[in-house]
C-alpha positions as CSV (number, residue, x, y, z in Angstrom):
1,X,-35.2,-113.0,5.9
2,X,-33.8,-111.4,2.8
3,X,-31.5,-113.4,0.4
4,X,-28.6,-111.2,-0.5
5,X,-27.2,-112.8,-3.7
6,X,-23.7,-111.9,-4.8
7,X,-23.3,-112.3,-8.5
8,X,-19.7,-111.1,-9.0
9,X,-17.1,-113.2,-10.8
10,X,-16.7,-114.4,-14.3
11,X,-16.3,-118.1,-13.7
12,X,-13.3,-118.4,-16.0
13,X,-12.5,-121.9,-14.7
14,X,-15.5,-123.1,-16.7
15,X,-14.5,-121.5,-20.0
16,X,-15.6,-121.8,-22.8
17,X,-19.1,-122.4,-21.3
18,X,-18.6,-119.4,-19.0
19,X,-17.6,-116.0,-20.3
20,X,-17.6,-112.6,-18.7
21,X,-20.8,-111.6,-20.5
22,X,-22.4,-115.0,-19.6
23,X,-20.6,-116.2,-16.4
24,X,-21.2,-119.6,-15.0
25,X,-23.9,-118.6,-12.6
26,X,-26.2,-117.5,-15.4
27,X,-25.2,-120.2,-18.0
28,X,-27.9,-122.9,-18.6
29,X,-25.8,-125.7,-17.2
30,X,-28.7,-127.9,-15.9
31,X,-31.3,-128.7,-18.5
32,X,-31.7,-125.0,-19.4
33,X,-31.6,-123.9,-15.7
34,X,-28.8,-121.8,-14.3
35,X,-27.1,-121.9,-10.9
36,X,-28.5,-118.4,-10.2
37,X,-32.0,-119.7,-10.8
38,X,-31.4,-122.7,-8.6
39,X,-30.0,-120.4,-5.8
40,X,-33.1,-118.2,-5.9
41,X,-35.5,-121.1,-5.9
42,X,-33.7,-123.0,-3.1
43,X,-33.4,-120.0,-0.8
44,X,-36.9,-118.8,-1.4
45,X,-38.1,-121.7,0.7
46,X,-37.0,-119.6,3.7
47,X,-36.3,-116.1,2.4
48,X,-39.1,-113.6,1.6
49,X,-37.3,-111.7,-1.1
50,X,-34.1,-111.2,-3.0
51,X,-31.5,-108.4,-3.0
52,X,-29.1,-108.8,-5.9
53,X,-25.6,-107.3,-6.1
54,X,-24.1,-107.4,-9.6
55,X,-22.5,-105.4,-12.3
56,X,-24.6,-103.6,-15.0
57,X,-24.3,-106.4,-17.6
58,X,-25.4,-109.1,-15.0
59,X,-28.3,-107.0,-13.9
60,X,-30.3,-107.7,-17.1
61,X,-29.4,-111.4,-17.0
62,X,-30.5,-111.7,-13.4
63,X,-33.7,-109.7,-14.0
64,X,-34.7,-111.9,-17.0
65,X,-34.1,-115.1,-15.1
66,X,-36.0,-113.9,-12.0
67,X,-38.9,-113.1,-14.3
68,X,-38.6,-116.6,-15.8
69,X,-39.1,-118.0,-12.3
70,X,-42.1,-115.6,-11.8
71,X,-40.4,-113.5,-9.3
72,X,-40.7,-109.7,-9.5
73,X,-39.9,-106.9,-7.1
74,X,-36.3,-107.9,-6.3
75,X,-34.0,-105.1,-5.4
76,X,-30.7,-104.6,-7.2
77,X,-27.5,-102.8,-6.4
78,X,-25.1,-102.3,-9.4
79,X,-21.3,-102.1,-8.9
80,X,-19.3,-100.3,-11.6
81,X,-16.3,-102.2,-10.4
82,X,-15.9,-105.1,-8.0
83,X,-14.3,-104.5,-4.6
84,X,-14.8,-108.0,-3.1
85,X,-17.5,-109.3,-0.9
86,X,-17.3,-107.0,2.2
87,X,-18.1,-103.7,0.4
88,X,-20.9,-105.4,-1.6
89,X,-22.5,-106.7,1.5
90,X,-22.0,-103.4,3.3
91,X,-23.7,-101.3,0.6
92,X,-26.7,-103.7,0.5
93,X,-27.1,-103.7,4.3
94,X,-26.9,-99.9,4.5
95,X,-30.1,-99.8,2.4
96,X,-32.1,-102.2,4.7
97,X,-34.0,-102.0,7.9
98,X,-31.3,-102.6,10.6
99,X,-33.3,-105.4,12.1
100,X,-33.5,-107.4,8.8
101,X,-32.0,-110.8,8.9
102,X,-29.8,-111.2,5.8
103,X,-28.8,-114.5,4.2
104,X,-25.7,-113.8,2.1
105,X,-25.2,-116.4,-0.6
106,X,-23.0,-116.7,-3.7
107,X,-25.0,-117.3,-6.9
108,X,-22.9,-120.2,-8.3
109,X,-23.1,-123.0,-5.7
110,X,-25.0,-126.2,-5.8
111,X,-26.9,-127.6,-2.8
112,X,-28.3,-131.1,-3.2
113,X,-29.8,-131.9,0.2
114,X,-32.7,-129.3,0.3
115,X,-34.4,-130.5,3.4
116,X,-31.2,-130.5,5.5
117,X,-30.3,-127.1,4.0
118,X,-33.7,-125.7,5.2
119,X,-32.9,-126.9,8.7
120,X,-29.5,-125.3,8.9
121,X,-31.0,-122.0,7.5
122,X,-33.6,-121.9,10.2
123,X,-30.9,-122.6,12.9
124,X,-28.7,-119.8,11.4
125,X,-31.7,-117.5,11.5
126,X,-32.1,-118.2,15.2
127,X,-28.4,-117.4,15.9
128,X,-28.6,-114.3,13.8
129,X,-31.7,-113.1,15.7
130,X,-29.6,-113.4,18.9
131,X,-27.0,-111.0,17.5
132,X,-24.4,-113.3,16.0
133,X,-22.6,-113.4,12.7
134,X,-23.3,-116.9,11.4
135,X,-21.2,-118.8,8.8
136,X,-22.0,-122.2,7.4
137,X,-19.3,-124.9,7.8
138,X,-19.6,-127.6,5.2
139,X,-18.9,-131.1,6.5
140,X,-15.8,-132.2,4.5
141,X,-15.9,-135.4,2.4
142,X,-12.3,-135.4,1.3
143,X,-9.0,-133.6,2.1
144,X,-9.6,-130.6,-0.2
145,X,-6.7,-128.1,-0.6
146,X,-8.8,-125.6,-2.6
147,X,-11.0,-124.5,0.3
148,X,-10.4,-122.5,3.5
149,X,-11.4,-124.3,6.7
150,X,-13.2,-123.4,10.0
151,X,-12.1,-125.0,13.2
152,X,-15.1,-125.3,15.5
153,X,-16.1,-126.3,19.0
154,X,-19.8,-127.1,18.5
155,X,-21.2,-123.9,17.1
156,X,-18.4,-121.8,18.4
157,X,-15.7,-120.8,15.9
158,X,-12.1,-121.4,17.2
159,X,-10.4,-120.0,14.1
160,X,-10.4,-119.6,10.4
161,X,-7.7,-121.5,8.4
162,X,-6.2,-120.6,5.0
163,X,-6.2,-123.2,2.2
164,X,-4.0,-126.1,3.6
165,X,-1.5,-128.4,1.9
166,X,-2.6,-132.0,1.3
167,X,-1.1,-133.4,4.6
168,X,-2.7,-130.7,6.7
169,X,-6.1,-131.2,5.0
170,X,-5.9,-134.9,5.7
171,X,-5.4,-134.1,9.4
172,X,-8.4,-131.8,9.4
173,X,-10.5,-134.5,7.9
174,X,-9.5,-137.0,10.6
175,X,-10.0,-134.4,13.4
176,X,-13.7,-134.2,12.8
177,X,-14.2,-130.6,13.9
178,X,-12.9,-128.8,10.8
179,X,-15.3,-127.6,8.1
180,X,-15.0,-126.2,4.6
181,X,-15.7,-122.4,4.6
182,X,-18.8,-122.2,2.3
183,X,-18.9,-118.4,1.8
184,X,-22.5,-118.4,3.0
185,X,-23.4,-116.1,5.9
186,X,-26.4,-115.0,8.0
187,X,-26.8,-112.0,10.3
188,X,-28.9,-108.9,11.1
189,X,-28.0,-106.0,8.9
190,X,-27.2,-103.9,12.0
191,X,-24.9,-106.6,13.5
192,X,-22.8,-106.8,10.4
193,X,-22.5,-103.0,10.0
194,X,-21.6,-102.6,13.7
195,X,-18.8,-105.2,13.4
196,X,-17.6,-103.7,10.2
197,X,-17.5,-100.3,11.8
198,X,-15.4,-101.8,14.7
199,X,-12.9,-103.7,12.6
200,X,-12.9,-101.9,9.2
201,X,-14.2,-98.4,9.9
202,X,-12.6,-96.9,6.8
203,X,-14.6,-99.3,4.6
204,X,-17.9,-98.5,6.3
205,X,-17.3,-94.8,6.0
206,X,-16.5,-95.1,2.3
207,X,-19.5,-97.3,1.7
208,X,-21.8,-94.8,3.5
209,X,-20.4,-92.0,1.3
210,X,-20.8,-93.9,-1.9
211,X,-24.4,-94.8,-1.1
212,X,-25.2,-91.2,-0.1
213,X,-24.1,-90.0,-3.5
214,X,-26.1,-92.7,-5.4
215,X,-29.5,-91.8,-6.9
216,X,-32.1,-94.0,-5.3
217,X,-35.4,-94.3,-7.1
218,X,-38.1,-96.8,-6.1
219,X,-38.2,-99.7,-8.5
220,X,-34.9,-98.9,-10.1
221,X,-31.5,-100.5,-9.3
222,X,-29.2,-98.6,-7.1
223,X,-26.2,-97.5,-9.2
224,X,-22.9,-96.6,-7.4
225,X,-20.6,-94.1,-8.9
226,X,-17.3,-95.5,-10.2
227,X,-15.1,-93.2,-8.3
228,X,-17.0,-93.7,-5.1
229,X,-16.8,-97.4,-5.6
230,X,-13.0,-97.3,-6.1
231,X,-12.7,-95.3,-2.9
232,X,-14.0,-98.2,-0.9
233,X,-11.1,-100.5,0.3
234,X,-11.3,-103.9,-1.4
235,X,-11.5,-106.8,1.0
236,X,-13.4,-110.0,1.6
237,X,-16.0,-110.4,4.4
238,X,-13.7,-113.1,5.9
239,X,-10.7,-110.8,6.3
240,X,-12.6,-107.6,7.0
241,X,-15.0,-108.9,9.7
242,X,-15.4,-112.6,10.3
243,X,-11.8,-113.5,11.3
244,X,-11.7,-110.6,13.8
245,X,-15.2,-110.5,15.3
246,X,-16.0,-112.1,18.7
247,X,-19.7,-112.7,17.6
248,X,-19.1,-115.4,15.0
249,X,-21.0,-118.8,15.2
250,X,-20.8,-121.7,12.7
251,X,-23.6,-124.0,11.8
252,X,-22.2,-127.5,10.7
253,X,-23.9,-128.2,7.4
254,X,-24.1,-131.6,5.6
255,X,-26.1,-130.2,2.7
256,X,-24.5,-131.7,-0.4
257,X,-22.7,-128.5,-1.2
258,X,-20.4,-127.8,-4.2
259,X,-19.0,-124.5,-5.5
260,X,-18.6,-125.9,-9.0
261,X,-15.1,-124.5,-9.3
262,X,-14.0,-126.8,-12.1
263,X,-15.3,-129.1,-14.8
264,X,-14.2,-132.0,-12.6
265,X,-16.7,-130.9,-9.9
266,X,-19.3,-130.2,-12.6
267,X,-19.0,-133.8,-13.8
268,X,-20.1,-135.0,-10.5
269,X,-23.4,-133.1,-10.6
270,X,-24.6,-134.7,-13.9
271,X,-26.4,-138.0,-14.3
272,X,-24.2,-140.6,-15.9
273,X,-24.8,-143.5,-18.3
274,X,-23.7,-147.1,-17.7
275,X,-20.2,-146.2,-18.8
276,X,-19.7,-143.3,-16.5
277,X,-20.2,-140.6,-19.2
278,X,-22.5,-137.7,-18.5
279,X,-25.8,-138.2,-20.3
280,X,-25.7,-136.2,-23.6
281,X,-27.8,-137.2,-26.6
282,X,-25.3,-135.6,-29.0
283,X,-22.5,-137.8,-27.7
284,X,-21.7,-140.9,-29.7
285,X,-19.4,-143.0,-27.4
286,X,-17.4,-145.9,-28.7
287,X,-15.5,-147.6,-25.9
288,X,-15.4,-144.3,-24.1
289,X,-16.0,-144.0,-20.4
290,X,-15.9,-141.8,-17.3
291,X,-15.8,-138.6,-19.4
292,X,-17.6,-135.2,-19.4
293,X,-18.7,-134.3,-23.0
294,X,-20.6,-131.0,-23.3
295,X,-22.0,-129.7,-26.5
296,X,-25.5,-129.4,-28.0
297,X,-25.2,-128.1,-31.5
298,X,-23.4,-130.9,-33.3
299,X,-22.7,-134.6,-32.8
300,X,-19.6,-135.4,-30.8
301,X,-18.1,-138.9,-31.5
302,X,-15.4,-140.3,-29.1
303,X,-13.4,-143.5,-29.4
304,X,-11.4,-145.2,-26.6
305,X,-11.5,-142.2,-24.3
306,X,-11.3,-142.5,-20.5
307,X,-11.7,-139.7,-17.9
308,X,-11.6,-137.0,-20.6
309,X,-13.1,-133.5,-20.9
310,X,-14.6,-132.2,-24.2
311,X,-16.5,-128.9,-24.2
312,X,-17.8,-127.9,-27.6
313,X,-19.2,-124.4,-28.2
314,X,-19.8,-122.6,-31.6
315,X,-16.5,-120.6,-31.3
316,X,-14.2,-122.6,-29.1
317,X,-13.4,-126.3,-28.4
318,X,-11.7,-127.5,-25.1
319,X,-10.2,-130.9,-24.9
320,X,-8.2,-132.1,-21.8
321,X,-8.0,-134.9,-19.2
322,X,-10.8,-134.4,-16.8
323,X,-8.2,-134.4,-13.9
324,X,-6.5,-131.4,-15.5
325,X,-9.6,-129.2,-15.7
326,X,-8.1,-126.8,-13.1
327,X,-5.6,-125.7,-15.8
328,X,-8.4,-124.1,-17.8
329,X,-7.4,-120.8,-16.1
330,X,-4.1,-121.0,-18.0
331,X,-6.0,-121.1,-21.3
332,X,-7.9,-118.0,-20.2
333,X,-4.6,-116.2,-19.2
334,X,-3.2,-117.0,-22.7
335,X,-6.3,-115.6,-24.4
336,X,-6.0,-112.5,-22.3
337,X,-2.5,-112.0,-23.5
338,X,-3.6,-112.4,-27.1
339,X,-6.4,-109.8,-26.6
340,X,-9.0,-112.3,-27.5
341,X,-12.7,-111.7,-27.0
342,X,-13.3,-115.4,-26.5
343,X,-13.1,-114.9,-22.8
344,X,-15.7,-112.2,-22.8
345,X,-18.4,-112.8,-25.4
346,X,-20.4,-116.0,-25.9
347,X,-22.1,-116.7,-29.3
348,X,-25.4,-115.4,-27.9
349,X,-25.2,-112.3,-25.8
350,X,-28.1,-111.1,-23.6
351,X,-29.1,-107.5,-23.6
352,X,-31.9,-105.7,-21.8
353,X,-33.8,-105.4,-25.0
354,X,-33.2,-109.0,-26.2
355,X,-30.3,-111.0,-27.6
356,X,-27.8,-111.0,-30.4
357,X,-25.9,-114.0,-31.8
358,X,-22.8,-113.7,-34.0
359,X,-23.3,-115.9,-37.0
360,X,-20.1,-115.1,-38.7
361,X,-17.2,-112.7,-38.2
362,X,-14.2,-112.0,-40.4
363,X,-12.0,-109.1,-41.4
364,X,-14.1,-106.0,-42.3
365,X,-17.5,-107.7,-41.8
366,X,-19.7,-109.4,-39.2
367,X,-23.1,-111.1,-39.4
368,X,-25.5,-111.2,-36.5
369,X,-29.0,-112.5,-35.6
370,X,-30.8,-110.0,-33.4
371,X,-33.9,-110.7,-31.4
372,X,-35.8,-107.7,-29.9
373,X,-38.4,-108.4,-27.2
374,X,-41.9,-107.0,-27.7
375,X,-42.1,-103.4,-26.5
376,X,-38.3,-102.9,-26.3
377,X,-35.9,-100.8,-28.4
378,X,-32.2,-100.5,-28.7
379,X,-30.4,-97.3,-27.9
380,X,-30.4,-94.4,-30.3
381,X,-26.8,-94.7,-31.5
382,X,-24.2,-94.3,-34.2
383,X,-21.0,-96.0,-35.3
384,X,-17.8,-94.4,-36.5
385,X,-16.3,-97.4,-38.4
386,X,-19.1,-99.5,-39.9
387,X,-22.3,-99.4,-41.9
388,X,-25.1,-101.8,-41.2
389,X,-27.6,-103.7,-43.4
390,X,-30.8,-105.0,-41.6
391,X,-33.0,-107.7,-43.1
392,X,-36.2,-108.5,-41.1
393,X,-36.9,-112.2,-40.7
394,X,-40.0,-112.0,-38.6
395,X,-42.0,-109.3,-36.9
396,X,-42.2,-105.7,-37.8
397,X,-39.3,-103.3,-37.1
398,X,-39.8,-99.7,-36.3
399,X,-36.6,-98.1,-37.7
400,X,-35.1,-94.7,-37.0
401,X,-32.4,-93.5,-39.4
402,X,-31.5,-89.8,-39.0
403,X,-34.8,-87.9,-38.8
404,X,-36.7,-90.6,-40.6
405,X,-38.9,-93.2,-38.8
406,X,-40.4,-96.0,-40.9
407,X,-41.5,-99.7,-40.7
408,X,-39.6,-102.6,-42.1
409,X,-41.5,-105.9,-42.5
410,X,-40.4,-109.5,-43.2
411,X,-38.2,-110.0,-46.2
412,X,-37.6,-106.2,-46.4
413,X,-34.3,-104.5,-45.6
414,X,-32.8,-101.1,-44.8
415,X,-29.3,-99.6,-44.7
416,X,-27.6,-97.4,-42.1
417,X,-24.6,-95.4,-43.3
418,X,-21.4,-94.9,-41.2
419,X,-21.9,-92.2,-38.7
420,X,-25.7,-92.0,-39.1
421,X,-27.8,-91.9,-35.9
422,X,-30.2,-94.9,-35.8
423,X,-32.4,-97.1,-33.7
424,X,-34.2,-100.4,-33.9
425,X,-37.6,-100.9,-32.1
426,X,-40.2,-103.6,-31.7
427,X,-43.7,-102.1,-31.2
428,X,-45.4,-105.4,-31.8
429,X,-46.5,-108.3,-29.5
430,X,-44.2,-110.9,-30.9
431,X,-40.3,-111.0,-30.9
432,X,-38.7,-109.1,-33.8
433,X,-35.9,-111.1,-35.5
434,X,-33.5,-109.5,-37.9
435,X,-30.2,-110.4,-39.6
436,X,-27.7,-107.6,-39.4
437,X,-24.6,-107.4,-41.6
438,X,-21.9,-105.0,-40.5
439,X,-19.3,-103.8,-43.0
440,X,-16.4,-101.6,-42.1
441,X,-12.8,-101.3,-41.0
442,X,-13.8,-102.2,-37.4
443,X,-16.8,-104.1,-36.1
444,X,-16.1,-104.4,-32.4
445,X,-18.8,-103.9,-29.8
446,X,-17.1,-100.8,-28.4
447,X,-17.8,-98.9,-31.7
448,X,-21.2,-97.7,-30.3
449,X,-21.9,-94.1,-29.4
450,X,-25.2,-94.0,-27.5
451,X,-27.1,-90.8,-27.9
452,X,-30.1,-91.9,-25.9
453,X,-30.8,-95.2,-24.0
454,X,-33.8,-96.6,-22.1
455,X,-31.5,-98.6,-19.8
456,X,-29.1,-95.9,-18.6
457,X,-26.0,-97.5,-20.2
458,X,-23.0,-95.3,-21.1
């Protein structure tokens, strides 16, 4: 069985921890471990390999985290633009052996009861082998209005239900045969594609065309052309197939599941101290209780707080009643209207060659800390609106400026004029660390013209 992991989504309801360049599934929310890593480890108990569907930026995050877990050889399909879950699953299944059993899972869910989860996975695999489309119905613990529901008769699906109001959700909870729709699925690749062709033939045809135009090289991610991707109708697997097919089964699942859709739900996943606060060594609590306090770089002191949310990051601070954490999306909407980069860029940004951290940014200048992995190099590039000064902190930099190639060692520096082609490379065995100071009328990340790139970025 292959674990098809869907990595789309920016997780804006967990801002400012989650940003579009570091969405919640890749953020180190649990003692340095991410939800993506937890997903891979949990499903690897049953699945033989992973197939990741993501965008180009997430590809490098996922690859690095897989390598951290010691897992190599995973396949990737990169979407230039998201078209919802059905096209993503279709494109992946089209590349597989038709008889392959596929476990489709989001990358940002928590599953606490691992042994019970393994049992339901094995049952789902049996049903999938018999030619069914299988969904996992989560045993509800409260009358939630934020989830879709599945009405079932044993393992037979009677109907899918949209998100209900409170009164209806309470009736579903009492009925005993309604389950939360988890967004986890299991089926043979050929079963899904046959049902997609029956109920959404235009989507299947467009996906087949997009894949036929993609360049597929062993060991390289499959990259779909943007225009081909946009030609695929956007739709979820629920609407495109599951709610129409006659081959759907549900496995009732009491697996300790959460989709971590808010800080309120995240609070429930952390260990708490005797006052009900999440355990955080940087939190100094004076008569404060039942609160979620996140932040690791500076001390956070609270006095007389109850059921509050505090999220402290280097460039943004969020304070709210814990019960109002769903309103974080309104903050994100306001930041979008202001054109702020705070919804996109965290302080430390991962790149295929390493990372960069913005240390300070102001009008006409920006200061960064850049770490280049051994054997990696940045793109050959130039900037139209800024010059750059590089100071090596540790390691040895191989620097290209124009036609000149030279070494810069610790406590040495170099200068790159506006418009000059340049490149930074680490030929050593240890990480290269430099401090970069940008000066110019514009220092945005989109002022990069790539002449040559090892990672096939535009």
